[in-house]
N, C-alpha and C positions, 0 to 999 in steps of 0.2 A: 660709461663708454664700453667697458669690457663685457657688459651683460649681453650685448648682441652677438658676441663670439662664443657664448655659452648657452644660448637659447635652444630649446627643442623646437622642431618644425615638423610638418607632415613627413618630410623625407628624412630628417635627422630625428627619428622617433626613439631616442635613447631611453625614454621612460617605458618602452615596451618591456613586457615581463621577461622575455627571453634574453634581451640585452642586459637587463638588471641582474638576472640570474648569473649570466656569464661574468659580469663585473664583480659580483659578490663572491662567486666561486673562485675566481683567480686572485681575489684579495688586492686588486689593483689600487683601490682607494687608500690602502694602508701603507703604500710604498712611498719612498722619496720621489720628488718630482722627476728626476732623471730616470729612475728605475721604472716608474709607472709609464713614462713616455716610451722607453725602450721595450717594455713588455707588450704594451698595446700595439706599438708599431710592428714588432716581430710577429705578434699574433696575426695581424691583418696581412702582413707580407707572406708568411709561410703556412699558416693554418687555413687561410682563405686562399685556395689555389687560384692561379691565373686561369681565367676562362671568361666566356661571354654570356651575359645574362640577357633577359628578354628586352631590356631597354636601359638607357642611362638613368632615367628618373625614378627608378624603384626605391623603396624605402631602405634604410639601414637594416631594419629587422628582416627584410626579404633577402638582402645580400647575405646576412648571417645564416638564414635558413638555406639558401642555395649552397653556401659553402665554397663559392668561387666568385670571381669578379675580374673586371678589367680596370683601366685607369679611373674611369668616372665612378663606377660602382664601389670599387675599393676605397676611393676617396670619400664617398658617402659614409661607409662604415667606419673608416678611420676617424673622420670628423665626429661622428656620433659617439664613438667610444672615448675619444679624447675629451669631449664635452662632458660625458658621463663621469669622468674622473677629475674634472675641473681644469682641463688644459684648454685655454682659449684658442680658437682657430678660425680660419677663413678659407675660401676656395679661390683659386686662380684659374681662369678659363682660357683655353687656346684651341687651335686646330693643329693637327699633325698631318704630314703627307702620308698617303696610304701605303707608300713603299715600305714604311716601317712595319706594316702588318703582313707583307708578303711572306709566304711560308705558312703562316697561321691561316691566312686566306689564300686559297689556290683556285686555279681553273677559272670557270665561268664566274664564280663568285667574286674573284679578284677583279675581273674585267668590269663587272657592274657595280663594284663598290665605289662610293664617292671619292674623289681625289683628295679632299680635305675631310679629315675625321675629327669629330669633337673630342677634346682632350682636357684634362684638368689635373692639378695637383693641390695638395693640402699645405697650408702654411700655418704652423703653430707658433704661438707667442710664448717665449721663455725669457723671463726678465724683460729686457728692452729689445730683444732680438726676435725677428721672424725667421723661422727655419722652414725650408721648402722640402717636402717629403714625397718626392715623386718615385723614389726607389722602392716603394712599397708594392709596385705593380706585379712584378714577377716573383713567384715563390722560389725559394732557394733550390728546391729539387729540380724545377723546370730550368732555372738559370744555369745550374751546374750541368744539366743534360745538354743545353745549348752550347755551353763552353766546351764540352767534350766533343760534341758533334762537329764543331768548327774549330777544333784545337789547332789545326794546321793552316788556318786562314791567316794570310799576311795582312789583310786589310781589316778595318773595323767593321763589325757586322751591322748591317741595316736590314732588319727583317725579323720575323718571328716574334714581334712585340718588343724588340730592343733596338736602340740606336743612341749610344751615349759616348762620352769622351774616350773611355777605355773599356771596351767590352770584356777584356780578359780580367780586369780588376776594377769593376765598376764600384762606385761609392754608394752602396746600398745599406750600409749599417749607419745608425745614428749615434753620434757622440758630440753633440753641440755643433752640427754641421748640416749642410744641405745634402740630400740624397737624390740621385738621378738614375734613370734607366732608359728614358725615351726622349730626353730634352733636345737632342740634336735634330729630331724630326719636326720640331715646332716651326710653323710657318705663318701663324697669325696669333696675335695676343688680344684677348677680349677683356683683360683686366681683372680686378678683384671684386669678389662678391661675399657678402656676409654668410651666405648659406647656399647650398645647391638649388634650393627651391627658386630663388631669385635668378640664379644663373640659367636654369632651364626654361624659365618664363621668357627670357630674352633670347636664348640661343638653343637651338635644337638641331639634330642631324637632319639636314634637308634632303631626304631621300624619296619622299612621296609614299602614299599608302601601299602601293604594290610592293616596292622594295622593302618597306617596313614589315609587311606580311611575310615576304620571302625570308628576310633576316630572322624574324622571330620563329618561324616554323621549319626552316631548312638550313639556311646559311650558317647560323651560329652553331648548330649541331655538328656540321662538318668541321667548322673551326675548332670546336671543343675536342672533337676526335683527333684532329691534327695535333693539337697541343698535348693531349694525353698520350699520344703515341711518342712524341718527342720526350715527354717526361719519363716514359718507360724505356727510353733509349732506342726506339725504333727509327 
């Protein structure tokens, strides 16, 4: 039964040479279960910056090559790396309200963005328990910059890629617990999938060819510039 949560797929291509080189260089396979999970999780959270790739359904090796990702693409890389070190996992699919992305998306791009945005998190199996790892999305540098930018805010922040129970002290570190950073924006639950390949066959961002082209060639670059400016404290 567990083999399906450890399999390689076209999207979870953890047998790719660059992924295997990373795993071997970091020595993750030689660590205890808790430590390997923590180190893989922290790598994807902080060393893969928050940003927007060309699409949700790119391979794990492409996310690693890009060096940045959002909820869905970071989930792909996290799943691939966890499977590469023997940690079973699955993906849980949702949509989130676009208000959560306001600030990262601005102006005309925000107006034309779909109201419901495809979202996912990774669930890892440790012992008999499944842990939800959504807190991997925002790198700590970006998150800290957001917290500084909105330090005087009385209300919980909804925007810039964050919407969680306690924005000032979000649970984004793993110690046998769930981690979250966008969960309050969820407005539709698509359920569990063994891998992202099967998730994206059934669910895709329904924006049409023109908006897909605009996102890939223009919109995401503006969004990444916005995110990088916030990361730099601008």
